[in-house]
C-alpha positions in Angstrom: 71.2 79.0 102.6 74.2 81.1 103.2 77.5 79.4 104.2 79.7 81.4 106.6 83.3 80.3 107.0 85.2 81.7 110.0 89.0 81.7 109.9 90.2 81.2 113.4 88.6 79.4 116.3 89.4 81.9 119.1 86.8 83.6 121.3 85.8 86.2 118.7 85.2 83.6 116.0 83.2 81.3 118.2 81.2 84.2 119.6 80.4 85.3 116.1 79.2 81.8 115.2 77.1 81.6 118.3 75.4 84.9 117.7 74.6 84.2 114.1 70.8 84.0 113.9 70.6 82.3 110.5 70.1 78.6 110.1 72.6 78.4 107.3 75.9 76.6 107.5 78.7 77.9 109.8 82.2 76.4 109.4 85.1 77.4 111.7 88.6 76.6 110.4 91.2 76.6 113.2 94.9 76.3 112.3 95.8 74.7 115.7 94.9 71.4 117.3 92.3 73.0 119.6 89.8 75.9 119.6 90.1 78.8 122.0 93.0 80.9 120.7 95.0 82.2 123.6 92.5 80.8 126.2 94.0 77.6 127.6 93.5 76.0 131.0 95.5 73.2 132.6 93.5 71.0 135.0 95.8 68.6 136.7 95.9 67.0 140.2 93.7 69.6 141.7 95.4 72.6 140.0 93.5 74.9 137.7 96.1 77.0 135.8 95.6 79.6 133.1 98.2 79.5 130.3 97.1 82.7 128.5 94.7 85.3 129.8 94.1 84.9 133.6 90.9 86.8 133.9 87.9 88.1 132.0 87.1 91.8 132.6 83.5 91.7 131.4 82.0 93.9 128.7 78.2 94.1 128.3 78.5 91.5 125.5 80.6 89.2 127.8 77.9 89.4 130.5 75.2 88.5 127.9 77.3 85.6 126.7 77.8 84.3 130.2 74.1 84.5 130.9 73.0 83.0 127.6 75.4 80.1 128.1 74.1 79.5 131.6 77.5 80.0 133.2 76.4 82.5 135.9 76.7 79.7 138.5 80.3 78.9 137.3 81.6 82.4 137.5 84.1 83.1 140.2 84.6 86.8 140.9 88.0 88.2 141.9 88.6 89.5 145.3 87.7 93.2 144.8 90.0 94.2 147.7 93.0 92.3 146.4 95.9 94.7 146.1 97.9 95.1 142.9 101.6 95.8 143.0 104.2 97.7 141.0 107.8 97.1 141.7 109.9 100.1 142.7 113.3 100.0 144.3 113.2 96.2 144.0 110.1 95.8 146.1 106.4 95.4 145.3 104.4 98.5 146.3 100.6 98.4 146.5 98.8 100.6 144.0 95.2 101.5 143.5 93.7 103.1 140.4 92.1 106.5 140.2 92.6 109.5 142.5 93.7 107.3 145.4 96.9 106.6 143.4 98.2 109.9 144.8 98.6 108.2 148.1 100.5 105.1 147.0 104.2 104.6 147.4 105.0 104.0 143.7 105.4 107.7 142.9 107.6 110.1 144.8 106.1 113.4 146.1 107.7 115.1 143.0 106.0 112.6 140.7 102.6 113.0 142.4 102.8 116.8 142.1 103.6 116.4 138.4 100.6 114.2 138.0 98.4 116.9 139.5 99.8 119.4 136.9 98.3 117.4 134.0 95.1 119.5 133.5 97.3 122.6 133.0 99.7 121.1 130.4 99.3 122.5 126.9 97.3 120.5 124.5 99.2 118.6 121.9 100.0 120.4 118.7 97.6 119.9 115.8 100.5 118.5 113.7 101.0 115.6 116.1 98.8 112.7 114.7 100.3 109.9 116.9 102.8 109.4 119.7 104.4 106.5 121.6 102.9 105.6 124.9 106.0 106.6 126.8 106.2 110.0 125.1 102.5 110.7 125.7 102.7 109.9 129.4 105.9 111.9 129.8 104.4 114.9 128.1 101.1 114.8 129.9 102.0 113.3 133.4 105.8 113.5 133.7 108.7 111.1 133.2 108.1 109.3 136.4 104.6 108.4 135.4 105.9 107.2 132.0 108.4 104.9 133.7 106.3 103.6 136.6 102.8 104.0 135.2 102.9 103.6 131.4 105.8 101.2 131.4 104.3 98.5 133.5 100.9 99.0 131.9 102.3 98.3 128.5 104.2 95.3 129.8 101.1 93.9 131.5 98.7 94.5 128.6 100.8 94.2 125.4 104.1 92.8 126.5 105.3 95.7 124.4 107.8 98.5 124.2 106.3 101.7 125.5 108.7 103.7 123.3 107.4 102.0 120.1 103.7 101.3 120.9 101.2 103.8 119.6 99.1 105.5 122.2 96.5 106.4 119.6 95.9 102.8 118.6 96.7 100.9 121.8 94.9 103.2 124.3 92.6 105.3 122.1 90.5 106.4 125.1 93.4 108.4 126.5 94.4 109.9 123.2 90.8 110.9 122.5 90.3 112.4 126.0 93.2 114.9 125.4 91.9 115.7 121.9 88.4 116.4 123.2 89.3 118.5 126.3 93.0 119.4 126.1 93.5 117.3 129.2 93.4 113.6 129.8 91.9 114.0 133.3 89.3 116.5 132.2 88.4 114.5 129.1 87.9 111.2 131.1 85.8 113.0 133.8 83.6 114.6 131.2 83.1 111.3 129.4 82.2 109.6 132.7 79.8 112.4 133.5 78.2 112.1 130.1 77.9 108.3 130.3 76.3 108.7 133.8 73.7 111.1 132.5 72.9 108.9 129.6 72.6 105.8 131.9 70.4 107.8 134.2 67.9 108.6 131.5 68.5 112.3 131.6 67.4 114.8 134.2 66.0 118.2 134.7 63.7 119.1 131.9 64.0 115.6 130.5 62.6 113.9 133.6 59.1 113.6 135.0 56.1 113.9 132.8 58.1 115.2 129.9 60.7 112.4 129.9 58.6 109.3 130.2 56.9 107.9 133.2 58.6 109.1 136.4 58.4 105.5 137.8 60.3 104.0 135.0 63.6 102.6 136.2 66.7 104.3 134.8 68.8 102.1 132.4 71.5 100.4 134.5 75.1 101.2 133.6 77.3 98.2 132.9 79.5 97.5 135.9 82.5 95.4 134.7 83.5 92.4 136.7 86.9 90.6 136.9 86.2 86.9 136.9 87.0 83.4 135.9 85.1 80.2 136.1 85.3 77.4 138.6 86.9 75.2 135.9 89.0 78.0 134.5 88.5 80.3 131.5 88.5 77.4 129.1 85.0 76.6 130.5 83.8 79.4 128.3 85.2 77.8 125.1 84.0 74.3 126.1 80.5 75.6 126.7 80.4 77.6 123.5 81.5 74.5 121.5 79.0 72.3 123.2 76.1 74.7 122.3 77.4 75.2 118.8 77.8 71.5 118.1 74.1 71.1 118.9 73.2 73.3 115.9 72.6 71.7 112.5 75.0 73.1 109.9 77.7 74.0 112.4 81.1 72.4 112.4 84.6 73.2 113.5 87.7 71.8 111.9 91.0 71.9 113.7 94.5 71.6 112.2 93.0 73.3 109.2 95.2 76.3 108.5 94.2 78.3 105.5 97.0 78.5 103.0 95.2 80.4 100.2 91.9 82.2 99.5 90.4 82.7 96.1 87.9 85.5 95.5 85.7 87.3 95.4 84.4 84.8 92.8 81.7 85.8 90.2 78.1 85.7 91.4 75.9 83.7 91.5 77.7 81.0 93.5 80.1 81.0 96.4 82.1 84.2 96.7 85.2 82.7 98.2 87.2 79.4 98.1 89.5 78.6 101.0 92.2 76.0 100.6 93.6 74.4 103.7 97.1 73.0 104.3 95.9 69.4 103.6 94.6 70.4 100.2 90.9 70.4 100.9 88.8 73.3 99.6 86.0 75.0 101.4 83.6 77.3 99.6 82.0 80.3 101.4 79.4 82.9 100.7 80.7 85.0 103.6 84.2 84.9 105.1 85.0 86.1 108.6 88.7 86.6 109.2 90.0 86.7 112.9 93.6 86.2 111.8 96.6 88.3 112.7 97.7 91.1 110.4 100.5 89.2 108.5 98.2 86.2 107.9 95.3 88.4 106.7 97.7 90.2 104.3 99.0 87.0 102.9 95.5 85.5 102.3 93.7 88.7 101.1 96.5 90.7 99.5 94.6 90.7 96.2 91.7 92.7 97.7 93.4 94.6 100.5 95.6 96.5 98.1 95.9 99.6 100.2 96.6 98.0 103.5 98.3 94.6 102.8 101.9 95.8 103.0 101.4 97.5 106.3 99.3 94.6 107.8 102.1 92.2 106.8 104.5 94.3 108.9 102.4 94.3 112.1 104.6 92.4 114.6 103.6 90.3 117.5 105.5 89.9 120.8 106.4 86.4 122.0 105.5 85.5 125.6 106.4 82.4 127.6 104.4 81.7 130.7 106.0 79.9 133.7 103.5 78.6 136.2 104.8 77.3 139.6 103.2 75.7 142.6 105.0 76.2 146.0 104.3 74.7 149.3 102.4 77.2 151.5 104.9 79.0 153.8 104.3 78.7 157.6 103.3 82.4 157.8 100.7 83.8 155.5 102.7 87.0 155.5 105.4 85.2 153.5 103.0 84.1 150.7 101.9 85.9 147.6 98.9 88.2 148.3 96.6 90.1 146.0 96.3 90.2 142.2 100.0 90.2 141.3 102.7 92.6 140.4 103.9 94.5 137.3 107.6 95.2 136.9 108.9 98.4 135.1 111.8 97.7 132.8 114.0 100.2 134.7 113.9 97.9 137.7 116.2 95.4 136.1 114.0 92.3 136.3 113.4 90.1 133.3 109.8 89.1 134.3 107.2 91.3 132.7 104.9 90.6 135.7 104.0 87.9 138.2 100.4 87.0 139.1 99.2 85.2 142.2 96.1 83.3 140.9 95.5 81.2 144.1 95.3 84.4 146.1 92.9 86.1 143.7 90.5 83.2 143.1 89.4 80.3 145.2 89.9 76.7 143.9 93.0 77.3 141.9 95.3 74.9 143.8 95.0 72.1 146.4 95.2 73.0 150.0 98.8 73.6 151.1 99.9 75.3 147.8 100.4 78.8 146.5 100.8 79.7 142.8 102.7 82.1 140.8 102.4 82.9 137.1 105.4 84.6 135.5 105.4 86.2 132.1 108.7 86.3 130.3 109.9 87.6 126.9 107.8 90.3 125.2 108.9 92.9 122.6 112.0 94.0 124.6 113.3 90.5 125.6 112.4 88.3 122.6 115.4 85.9 123.1 114.2 85.0 126.6 110.8 83.8 125.4 112.6 81.2 123.3 115.2 80.2 125.9 115.5 76.5 127.0 113.2 75.4 129.8 115.9 75.3 132.4 116.8 78.9 131.8 113.2 80.0 132.0 112.6 78.2 135.2 115.8 79.7 136.7 114.8 83.3 135.8 111.2 82.9 137.0 112.2 81.1 140.2 115.0 83.6 141.1 112.7 86.6 140.6 109.8 85.1 142.6 112.4 84.4 145.3 113.4 88.1 145.4 109.8 88.9 146.4 109.1 85.9 148.6 112.4 84.6 149.9 110.8 82.1 152.4 108.8 80.2 149.8 111.6 77.8 148.9 111.8 76.0 145.6 108.6 75.2 143.7 107.1 71.7 143.9 105.9 71.7 140.3 106.3 73.9 137.3 104.7 74.2 133.9 105.9 76.1 130.8 103.7 77.4 128.0 105.1 79.2 125.0 103.3 81.7 122.8 105.7 82.6 119.9 103.2 85.2 118.6 101.3 86.2 121.6 100.1 89.8 121.3 100.0 92.2 118.3 102.1 95.3 118.6 100.6 98.5 117.2 103.4 100.7 115.9 103.3 104.5 115.4 101.0 105.4 112.6 98.9 102.2 113.0 95.7 104.3 112.7 96.7 104.9 109.1 96.9 101.2 108.4 93.4 100.8 109.9 92.1 103.6 107.7 93.6 101.9 104.6 92.0 98.6 105.7 88.6 100.4 106.1 89.0 101.8 102.6 89.8 98.3 101.2 86.8 96.8 102.9 84.5 99.6 101.7 85.7 99.0 98.1 85.1 95.3 98.4 81.6 96.0 99.9 80.7 97.8 96.8 81.8 94.9 94.7 80.7 91.9 96.8 78.4 93.2 99.6 78.7 91.6 103.0 81.1 88.9 101.8 84.2 89.7 104.0 84.4 90.7 107.6 87.8 91.3 109.4 88.4 91.4 113.1 91.5 90.9 115.1 93.5 92.2 118.0 95.3 94.5 115.7 92.0 96.2 114.8 89.4 95.8 117.6 91.3 95.4 120.9 93.0 92.5 122.6 91.1 92.1 125.9 88.7 89.2 126.1 85.7 91.4 126.8 86.5 93.4 123.6 86.9 90.2 121.6 83.6 88.9 122.7 81.9 92.2 122.0 83.3 92.2 118.4 82.3 88.6 117.9 78.7 89.4 119.0 78.5 92.4 116.6 79.8 90.3 113.8 77.4 87.5 114.5 74.4 89.9 114.5 75.6 91.4 111.2 75.8 87.9 109.7 
C-alpha cells in the first residue's frame, strides 16, 4: 500500500488527507502543537473568538466538504445586509461592491468619474509583465482608487504593501481581465457572461431538442456564502480530525517539524525519508508539502534547483490580533455595526482593519457584550506586531475609541500573535512559480507522482481556495 506523508496540518493538508480515496497509510506531520494552521478559535465563558481567519467564503469544494462532514446544521451565515466600512477623513464610510460603489461616500466625485473612465484607458504595454497592486489600480482606475480601494484591500487580504505586492500573482483575475479585453471592467463582465452561459447549459441552437432534453435542469452556478460555524471555524478542523481518526492507516503527529528530507530515493522502496526535529524518521512513497516558500526551499533545495533561491526569499507579513469585549452601550447606535472596517494607510491609523464579529454573526458573545477584532502589524508596520502586550492593547483600544467613543474601556482582551501570518508575493513572483513548475515537471519524469506542492504562495490564501486545492490533491493521490 502507498504511504502518503503530508507536511503541514492546516486546512489544505487535512482536506487532501480526507479526500484521498486509497486505503493506504496517510501521515500528517504538523510542526506546531495543534492542527489547523491559521484557523484557531477561543471558546471561553460564552465567547467564541476567531484568532486567524474570521469567515469562510465558500468555494464549491468548501460546500462539498461542509456537506460531506455533516456540518450544514452548524453553519452560521453572515448577515448579507451587514455594511462594510472603509475609513476616509478619520471616519468609517459604508461601501458596497460592484456598480453601487459609485454611490458610496468613500470616493469623491472626481474619483468616481475616474473610475468610469477605466474602459477607455489604454491597454498595458506588451513589455509590462507584472506590476504592483498600487500601480495597476492607479493606471486603470486613478490614484484615489489606488489609495482608498486597492490599499485597504491589500491590507485586509494580505496585510501587505500595495507598492510591493504583485497584482499578477496576488489578484490574477484582475490582471487577466485587462489582458483579455484591454479593460478590467469589460474583462470581468465578459467572464461573468461566459460563466453564466456555461452554467445555463447554453442557449439558442444549443437548447431544446438539439441540446439535450428541454426539461433537464440547468447546472446550478455556485453561489458563494460567507459563514462560520456555531462553535467557530475550528469546528471544521475538529470534525475533519474526528473523521480522519476513524480511518485505519491515518495518523497525525504534532510538534513534528520536518528538519530534513532525503530523496527521491531509488526505486523500489520508499521515495522519500523525512527526519523530524526529535530525530525520528518517516518514510514516504508520496510527499505532499503545504509549507511556506522558505521551508519548502530548505527541505527540497536539492530537487527544486530552479526555484529554491526565489522561494527562500518569499517573505511573510507578521500580524498580531487583538480581540476585545466591551459592555454594550446604552444606545445601539453607539455600538459596532456591520462586517467591520478597513483602514487605508494614508489615514494615519496603525490598525490594518477592525472587525465586528458579534454584529456579523449570532452567538459570538454573551448578552450585554460587543466585540472588536483589531489586526496590527503587517508588511508596513512589522515592529508593531512584535510590540509588548501593553502597547498593542493601547493602540487597538485607542483606535476603536476613535470610531466608538461611547464604548468605554474593554472588559476583557485577548492577544494572538502570528509572526509569519501571510505570504507576500513580490513583483515577478509568477516567474518563481514557473520555475517551480519546471522543477516539479522534471521530478515527475524521474519519480512520477512522488511530490506535490501547495501553499499560499502558490494557490491562494483564502480558506475556500485552500480547501479546493486540498480536495484536488486528495483526488490526485
